[in-house]
C-alpha positions, 0 to 999 in steps of 0.5 A: 515551494516546488523546486527542480525536483519535478522538472522531468515530471513536468516535461512528460505530464505538462504544467497543468497536470502537475499542478493538479497532482500537487493539489490532490489528496491521497490516503494509503491504508497499509504501507507494507510491501505494496503500500510503501512503494506506492507512497514513494512513487506518489511523493516523488511524482509530486503528491503533496498531501499524503496520509499513510495508515498502518498499525504495525512497527518494522520487523526484521522480516520486513526488510526483504520487501518494504521500503522503509524497513532497514536494520536501523528502523527495526522496532520503529512505527512503520508510518513514522519511518516511512514519513521520515523517508518521504520528507527526505524526498520532498521536505515540503510535502504534507505527510500525515502518519497515522498508526492505527488499524482500519477496522469497524472500531476505527473506520468512523475516524477516517472521513474518506470524503476528504480525499481524492484517492484511496489506496487499499493495500490492506492484508486482513480480509474483513478490514479490506472488505470494510474499506472497499465498501466505505471507499466506494460509498465515498467521493474518493476514487479507490484503487486496490491491491489484491494478494502480492504474496507467493508470486515470482513472475512479474510479467503476470501482474495485471490491472483489471476491474475487481469483478473481473479479476481472475486466478487471484485467491484473495479476489475470489474470497472477497467476492464471495464474502460480498455476495454472502453478506449482501454488502456489494460495493456501490461501484466497480474499481480497478485492482492490481493482481496476479493469477500466479500462485506458488507454494509456500516452501517454508512452514517453520520459522527461518533459521537465522545466521550463526551468531546473528542477534536481533536489533533491540527496540526498547520503545516498541514491541517486537513482532519477530515471532513468525510462529504466531500466524501463517507467513507467506513468502513474498518478493520485493520485485513483485510488491514493488511493482504492485505499489508502483502500478497503484501509483501509476493508476492515480497519476494516469487518472489525473493526467487523463482529466487534464487532456 
């Protein structure tokens, strides 16, 4: 089933650890700028069972930072576009694409105990908090991304326990929410974060190049209206490193269990 794709991986991991990678089940919630790169790294390294969850369609404004976002995929379901990409990498992989938002109404449809690892790359505060609480109550191991927007300096990206995260506004808001609502996660978990906070230099919709036309997407609703919600700037070298670091935490955990 597994070809020479993973030859270089086996040379550094060892055969036993690589076989363990093949057997693990991972679910990623949120496959935007962070989650999409995490998915790519996991599949390229040998994760065979991967579930990707996101409710959105590809927007033209995603192209600057999201793996599956291209001019050809605008309007497509993000999970389907990413699934196609991942199967191009490894046709033998089992990729489950779920176009759904994780919230109070849908949470019970996900059995987190079916997975070895849960990756939280959700943007919404309430939904992110809910996933963290439920993942920490499950048998799966959770790794979480804090805010990757408004960052430029990749050397400031760090890994740390959630309760020790410093300088990250998203982490601060989540901790306050947990304490205020007295819904503390059952145990600690590692996060990828950066204490850097830059100003959002653009508050209005961007000016498109002259004579620019948006691709049509008759099969899916457009989500190009930037004025409906606050949009923070983000850069692919930051979101990519966040995603790759999350994948690295999973892979390091698997390798360490085989040593």
